[in-house]
N, C-alpha and C positions, 0 to 999 in steps of 0.2 A: 535358546531363548527361554526366559522365565515365563511359563504359561500359567502360573498360579493366579487365580482370580483376584482382582483389585477391589472387589466389592460388587455385590449384585450378581455374582456368578459369572460375569463376563471375563474371559481370559485376557491376560495382558498380551500386548503385541498389536501394532497398528501400522498402516501404510502412511508414511510421512512425506511422500513424494510431492504432495501439493504445497509443502512449505517452500521448496526451491522455485516452484512455478510462481507462487505469489511474490516471492522475493524478486524474481525477474520482472514481474509487473511493476513492483514498487520502484525498482531502479530505472526502468523505462519511463515511468511516470515522472520521476525527478529529472532524468536526462532530457526528456522533452520540455519540461518546465524551464530548465536551464537554457535550452536552445531558444525557446520562445521569448524568454525575458531578454536574452542577449540580442535577439533580433528586433526588440521593441524600442530601440533607441529613438528618442524624440517622438514617441507615440502620442496620439491625442488622448485627452482625458477619458474619452469613451472606451478606448482600448485598454488603458491602464486599469479602469474599473473592472473590465471583463477579466483581465489577466490576474488582478489581485484576488478576485473572487475564486478563480481557479486555484491559485496558490493556497488560499485558505482551505480549499477542498483537499488538495494534495497533502498538506500538513495534517489535516484531520484523518485522512486514511492512514498515515503513518502512526499517528497517536492511537487510533482505534486498534490497529494491529498490535502495537506494543502493549496496550492496555489488556488486550485479550490474552497475550502471552503471560503478562503479570498475573492474571487471574487463573489461567488454566495450567500453566507449565511449572513455574518455579517451585512452589511448595510441594507439589506432587513429586517432582524429580528429586528434590532434596531429601524427601522422606523415604523414597523407595531406593534411591541409588546414592548412598553416602559418598561414594567415590566421585560423584558429579557435583558435590556441594561447591567446591572452589570454582568450577566452571559456571554454575548457576549464579554465584556471587558476582563473577565477572560480567555476566549478562545483565544483572540488575544494575551494576555501576554504569555499564555502557548505555542502558536505557535512560538512566538519569542524565548522562552527558549529552546524549542525542536529544533528549527533551529540552535541555538548556539551549542547544543549538537551534532547535525548532522554534523555541520561544524568541530567540534573538532574530531569527528569520521573520517571524510573524510581526515583530516590532518594526523591522525594516519595511516589510510589505505595507503595514499600516501608514507609515510615513510616505511611501511612494503613492499610495492611494490618495492621501490628502493633498500632496503637492504636484503629482505627475511630473516631477522634475528629473532631469538626467542624473544628477548626483545621487538621488535616492534610488533610482533604477540600478545604478552601478553598485550601490550597497547591497541591494537584493541579490545581484549576480554573485557578489563575493560571499554573502551568507549562504547562498545555495551551494556554492563550490565547497565551502567548509563542511556543510552538513552532509552533502553527498559523499565526500571523501570518507568521513567517519562512518557513515551508514554502510557504505560498500564493505568496509573492513568488518564491521559488526555482523552483517548478514552472512558473510563468508564463514566467520567463526561459528555462528549459530548452526549453519548447515553441517559443518564438519565435526563439531563437538557435541552439540545438544541433540540434533535430530537423530543420530544413531541410538542415543540412550532413550529418547522418547519412544522410538520404534519398538523397543524391548519392554519398557516399564509402563507405558500407558495403554489403556484399552482403546479400541477404535472409537467407542462412544465418547470417551474423554478427549481424544484428539479432535473429533469432529466438533466439539464445543468451540474450538478456536475459529473454525470457518463460520459457524453459526453466529458467533459474536460479531464477526466482521460483516456478515450479511445484514444483521439487525441494525448496524450502525450507519448504513448508507441512507441519507435523506432521499425521500421519494423524488424530489425535484432534480436530484443528481444521478438517479439510477441509470438512465439511458446513457448519459455521458460516461459514467464509470464502467458500465458494461462494454461500451464500445472501445474505451481505452484498454480494457483488459483483453478483449478479443484481438485488438491490433497488436498487443504486446506478446501474445501467445503464439506458439507454433500452430500450424493448421490442425494437427491432431489434438493438441490441448484445447484449442478454441472450439473444435467440434465436440469434445468431451464436456466442456463447460456449458455449451448451449444445450446439449442433451440432458444435463443434470438439472436444468432450470424447470420450474413449474410450467405446465402447458400454457397458462394465460400469459406468462412473461415471454415465452417463445413466440406466441402469436402476436403480442404487442411489438416485439422486436422486428418480426418479419413484416408486419403491416406498416409501421411508420417509424420504429425505433432507429433503423439504419439511417434514414433520411435526417431525423432530428440530430443524431450523433454527428453525422458528417457536416451538417450545418454548424453545430457548436464547435467542432474541431477546426473547421475552416476559419471561423472567426478568431479563435485563439492563435492560429497560424497567420492571420492577416491575409487570408486568401478569399476570393469570392466563393460563395457556396457552389457555383457551377463547376469550379475547379476540383471540388472534392467529390463529385459524383462518380 
């Protein structure tokens, strides 16, 4: 491992295991969204409005994650590991392609929101399938090719910028839903680790009423009664 400082005296080398964990969350998020939209045939406008708001949030999570990587990873890796330049260029191109897919999905979501029609819902399903297929391939390549280089070339502080960027991007009104979705997507050990890493006020809020709020929000997305989610 190259332990020479990258600046500020901190040695290079970091733990990148959280990337695969977050990627797992992303895929679960999109898989759930696909399922919920598929099960929303002939849904009333009220549910369409709820579901389209959620899809907006899901797309925003993906955008914020990729934007964080664009800011934190690519230039640093290209500058420190010349052998990784071609891989970084491929990641940049994939981000652009996925962004175009996400933009097409958002346009379909907006038309479904406006019309609440069955043909528009089916277009959303098709857009989700295309995006998820491309995203799954991209995330796998990123874990196999980029993460090992980042583990050697970046400092822990530099790597942690990625997670901090993601945390700052979450709107307050979506915080409990996103936290609950993440906890549901993680293994029990990873979920416990995430909870332990949160500030004490957030943990107290989650224990006091966050779980109930999240379960109610998720039940509505799944078109179940809140009592079924208890």
